[in-house]
C-alpha positions in Angstrom: -13.9 8.4 11.0 -12.2 8.3 7.8 -9.2 5.8 7.1 -7.0 4.8 4.2 -6.1 1.2 3.3 -2.5 1.1 1.2 -1.5 -2.0 -0.4 2.1 -2.4 -0.5 4.7 -4.2 -3.1 5.1 -7.0 -0.9 1.2 -7.7 -0.8 0.4 -6.5 2.6 -2.2 -3.8 3.2 -1.9 -1.4 5.9 -4.6 0.8 7.3 -4.1 4.4 8.4 -6.8 5.1 10.7 -7.9 9.1 11.2 -6.5 10.3 8.1 -8.5 12.8 5.6 -6.0 13.3 3.0 -2.4 12.3 1.6 0.0 13.8 -0.7 3.8 13.4 -1.7 6.3 14.4 0.9 9.5 13.9 -0.7 10.2 10.2 -1.0 7.2 9.4 1.1 3.4 9.6 0.6 2.6 11.4 4.2 -1.1 11.1 5.4 -2.8 13.9 7.4 -5.7 14.8 9.5 -7.2 18.0 8.5 -9.1 18.7 11.8 -12.2 20.1 9.9 -10.3 21.8 7.2 -10.7 21.2 3.4 -7.0 21.3 2.4 -3.4 20.2 3.7 -1.9 23.2 5.2 0.8 24.0 7.8 -1.5 23.3 10.8 -2.7 19.5 9.4 -1.4 16.9 11.8 1.0 13.9 10.1 -0.7 10.8 11.0 1.6 8.3 9.0 4.3 8.2 6.3 5.2 5.3 3.8 8.0 5.0 1.4 6.0 6.0 -2.2 8.1 3.4 -4.1 6.6 0.8 -2.1 3.0 1.6 -2.4 1.0 -0.2 -5.2 -2.7 1.3 -4.4 -4.5 3.5 -1.9 -8.0 3.4 -0.8 -10.2 5.7 1.0 -12.5 4.3 3.5 -15.4 6.3 5.0 -16.6 3.4 7.1 -14.9 0.4 8.8 -14.3 -2.1 6.1 -16.6 -5.3 6.8 -14.8 -8.0 8.5 
């Protein structure tokens, strides 16, 4: 299952599980599950939103990160 790791300005790293894509959504960056589609559309499921001003970096992970 794909996931994203998001590094925030305070140094913490949030893991967003089950998201296939993300895009700007007003003052937020929103992560979506695409359910087999290749683009974000009105049927995509919102998984999480994070205030864009707090994000330093985003990494897509196809497999779970090694411990």
